[in-house]
C-alpha positions as CSV (number, residue, x, y, z in Angstrom):
1,X,18.3,12.6,6.6
2,X,15.9,9.4,4.9
3,X,12.4,8.8,5.6
4,X,11.7,5.1,7.2
5,X,8.7,5.5,6.5
6,X,8.8,2.7,4.4
7,X,9.2,0.8,7.0
8,X,6.4,1.6,9.0
9,X,4.0,0.7,6.0
10,X,6.3,-3.3,6.2
11,X,4.6,-2.7,9.0
12,X,1.4,-1.9,8.7
13,X,0.7,-3.8,5.9
14,X,2.2,-7.4,7.8
15,X,-0.6,-6.2,10.6
16,X,-3.4,-5.7,7.4
17,X,-2.4,-9.0,6.0
18,X,-2.6,-11.1,8.7
19,X,-6.3,-10.0,10.5
20,X,-8.1,-11.7,7.5
21,X,-5.6,-12.4,5.1
22,X,-6.3,-10.1,2.4
23,X,-5.8,-5.9,2.0
24,X,-9.1,-3.7,1.2
25,X,-9.3,-0.7,0.1
26,X,-9.6,0.9,3.3
27,X,-6.1,-0.2,4.5
28,X,-5.1,0.2,1.4
29,X,-5.8,3.5,1.1
30,X,-4.5,3.7,4.7
31,X,-1.1,2.6,4.4
32,X,-1.0,4.8,0.6
33,X,-1.3,7.7,3.5
34,X,1.8,6.4,5.0
35,X,3.6,7.1,2.2
36,X,1.9,10.3,1.2
37,X,1.8,12.1,4.8
38,X,5.8,13.8,3.7
39,X,4.5,14.7,1.0
40,X,6.1,12.3,-1.9
41,X,6.6,8.6,-1.8
42,X,10.7,8.0,-2.2
43,X,12.0,4.6,-3.9
44,X,11.6,2.6,-0.9
45,X,8.2,3.4,-0.7
46,X,7.5,2.6,-4.0
47,X,9.1,-0.8,-3.6
48,X,7.3,-1.8,-0.4
49,X,3.5,-0.5,-2.0
50,X,4.2,-2.6,-5.3
51,X,5.7,-5.9,-3.2
52,X,2.3,-5.1,-1.0
53,X,0.4,-4.7,-4.2
54,X,1.5,-7.7,-5.6
55,X,0.4,-9.6,-2.6
56,X,-3.4,-8.8,-3.8
57,X,-5.3,-11.6,-5.0
58,X,-7.9,-10.9,-8.2
59,X,-10.5,-12.6,-6.7
60,X,-9.9,-10.2,-3.7
61,X,-10.8,-6.8,-5.7
62,X,-14.0,-5.0,-6.0
63,X,-14.6,-2.2,-7.1
64,X,-13.4,-0.1,-4.0
65,X,-10.3,-2.0,-4.0
66,X,-10.1,-1.6,-8.1
67,X,-10.1,2.1,-8.5
68,X,-7.5,2.3,-4.7
69,X,-4.8,0.0,-7.3
70,X,-5.3,1.7,-9.5
71,X,-4.7,5.1,-8.0
72,X,-1.5,4.2,-5.5
73,X,-0.2,2.1,-9.0
74,X,-0.4,5.7,-11.3
75,X,1.5,7.4,-8.3
76,X,4.9,4.6,-8.1
77,X,5.4,4.3,-11.6
């Protein structure tokens, strides 16, 4: 049976961005934890997480966010 966690990740990311217009490291970590809760990141989750990373603006990235982006990028590569 195909995981539908990617739908939850998508929905929650919309809420995160809608909250203050940006995503922080804690929010990104919570999205990643949804993808990892079954022990693997499937192709749909990789696609959704990649799309989320593309929406993050350079000027919004602090040190902790940069580290989290690097972690997510490594896991979805």
